[in-house]
Each structure stands twice: as structure tokens, then as C-alpha cells.
C-alpha positions as CSV (number, residue, x, y, z in Angstrom):
1,M,7.3,1.9,1.4
2,A,8.9,-0.7,3.7
3,T,11.8,-1.3,1.3
4,E,12.4,2.4,0.9
5,A,12.6,3.0,4.6
6,V,15.4,0.5,4.9
7,M,17.3,1.7,1.8
8,Q,17.0,5.3,3.0
9,F,18.5,4.3,6.3
10,F,21.6,2.7,4.7
11,E,21.9,5.5,2.1
12,G,22.1,8.1,5.0
13,N,24.3,5.8,7.1
14,K,26.7,4.3,4.6
15,E,29.1,3.0,7.3
16,E,26.4,1.2,9.2
17,K,26.2,-2.6,8.7
18,V,23.1,-3.2,10.9
19,F,19.5,-1.9,10.9
20,V,17.1,-3.0,13.6
21,G,13.8,-1.2,13.7
22,R,10.2,-0.7,12.8
23,L,8.8,-0.3,9.3
24,P,6.5,2.7,9.1
25,G,3.0,2.6,7.7
26,V,2.8,-1.0,6.6
27,G,0.8,-2.6,9.5
28,A,1.5,-6.2,10.4
29,N,2.1,-7.1,6.8
30,S,4.3,-10.1,6.3
31,K,4.6,-9.5,2.6
32,A,6.1,-6.0,3.2
33,V,8.6,-7.5,5.6
34,S,9.5,-10.3,3.3
35,E,9.9,-7.9,0.3
36,A,12.1,-5.6,2.3
37,L,14.3,-8.4,3.5
38,N,14.7,-9.8,-0.1
39,S,15.5,-6.3,-1.3
40,V,18.3,-6.0,1.3
41,K,19.6,-9.5,0.4
42,T,19.8,-8.7,-3.4
43,K,20.8,-5.0,-3.3
44,M,22.9,-4.8,-0.1
45,G,23.9,-8.4,0.7
46,E,26.4,-7.5,3.3
47,K,23.9,-5.6,5.5
48,I,22.3,-7.2,8.6
49,V,18.6,-6.4,9.1
50,Y,15.9,-7.0,11.7
51,L,12.5,-5.5,10.8
52,F,9.3,-5.1,12.7
53,A,5.8,-4.3,11.4
54,L,2.9,-4.1,13.8
55,E,-0.8,-3.4,14.4
56,G,-2.4,-2.7,17.7
57,E,-1.3,-1.4,21.0
58,E,-0.3,-2.8,24.4
59,G,-3.2,-4.0,26.4
60,K,-5.6,-4.2,23.5
61,E,-6.8,-7.5,21.9
62,G,-6.2,-8.3,18.3
63,G,-2.8,-6.7,17.9
64,K,0.0,-8.5,16.1
65,V,3.6,-8.2,15.1
66,V,5.3,-9.4,12.0
67,H,9.1,-9.5,12.3
68,G,11.9,-10.9,10.3
69,C,15.6,-10.8,9.7
70,Y,18.4,-11.3,7.2
71,V,21.8,-12.5,8.3
72,P,24.4,-12.5,5.5
73,E,27.1,-15.1,5.1
74,E,29.8,-13.0,6.7
75,A,27.7,-12.7,9.9
76,S,26.8,-16.4,9.8
77,K,30.5,-17.3,9.7
78,Q,30.9,-15.3,13.0
79,G,28.1,-17.3,14.6
80,A,25.0,-15.2,14.0
81,S,21.9,-17.3,13.0
82,A,18.7,-16.0,11.5
83,T,16.8,-18.8,13.2
84,E,18.3,-18.1,16.6
85,W,17.8,-14.4,16.2
86,T,14.1,-14.7,15.5
87,S,13.8,-17.1,18.4
88,V,15.2,-14.5,20.8
89,V,12.7,-11.9,19.5
90,S,9.7,-14.4,19.5
91,K,10.3,-14.9,23.2
92,V,9.6,-11.2,23.7
93,V,6.6,-10.6,21.3
94,G,5.1,-14.1,21.5
95,G,4.2,-16.3,18.6
96,K,6.7,-18.2,16.5
97,A,9.1,-17.8,13.7
98,G,10.5,-19.9,11.0
99,G,12.7,-19.9,7.9
100,K,15.9,-21.3,6.6
101,G,19.3,-20.1,5.7
102,A,19.8,-16.3,5.9
103,T,16.2,-15.2,6.3
104,C,13.5,-15.9,8.9
105,I,10.1,-14.4,9.5
106,G,7.8,-14.6,12.6
107,N,4.4,-13.6,13.9
108,G,3.9,-12.3,17.4
109,T,0.9,-11.4,19.5
110,E,2.2,-8.6,21.7
111,P,2.8,-5.4,19.8
112,G,3.2,-3.5,23.0
113,K,6.5,-5.3,23.5
114,V,8.1,-4.2,20.2
115,D,10.5,-1.7,21.9
116,E,11.7,-4.5,24.2
117,A,12.0,-6.8,21.2
118,V,14.1,-4.2,19.3
119,E,16.4,-4.0,22.3
120,A,16.6,-7.9,22.5
121,A,17.4,-8.0,18.7
122,T,20.1,-5.4,19.1
123,K,21.6,-7.1,22.1
124,Y,21.7,-10.5,20.3
125,L,24.2,-9.0,17.8
126,E,26.5,-7.5,20.4
127,K,28.0,-10.9,21.1
128,F,29.4,-11.1,17.5
129,K,32.2,-9.0,16.1
130,L,30.3,-7.5,13.2
């Protein structure tokens, strides 16, 4: 389901290089986020992706956010970094992130701030000519 949502976005928006958004119907499932990122990497390697999956709502205990990104080599050459990108988002949703190379995944504790995190993730890319 998560992978299909990303693939459908790019199939309907062939000129787009970037997708930053929520994954529908998967909850805070790190495996779903990881599989979607790997699918983009293997099937659409030139695309740049930041994904969010969440459970819970703002102001309620027990909510969490799983987030992750894929930064292809072309974007890395222009200065974009998966580690730096997830660090920016982690500052918004709480928690931490890790990974190496082109892919990073993080866990956050503030699902009510996902809209703000989507905005921060989008803004991060604006400083690069992608």
C-alpha cells in the first residue's frame, strides 16, 4: 500500500522529481516506510522522496511518527544529504534518525507536528537546484 501510493504519485506526475508526504493507511510502520524507500531506489532511482507514517494525534500520549528519505546520487552531488535531511525533520517531530548513504529512517514522538515536518522537509530541498 505504501509503495503503491508513491508509485502512483510519480506515474501521475511524470515530470516531478520530488515527493514529500504522508503514507496512507500504514500507521507508524517502519517496515512500510523502508520498503517504499527501497522500491523508489530500485525502480525510480533518480527520484527524491521523504515519507511520513504516523499513529496518534496532537496532544494525545502514545503517538509516534516514522519518517525516512531517499536522496539519489545526483541530489547528493548538489549537496543534499539524507542524514542532514532527516535531522532537520527530527527536530520538528522529536526522536532521532539514522542511516547511511542515500537512505535514512527516523522515529518521532510528535505526530501532531507532521504538517510542520512536511513543510520543513520541503524547505530543506529548496536550497538545492534539483
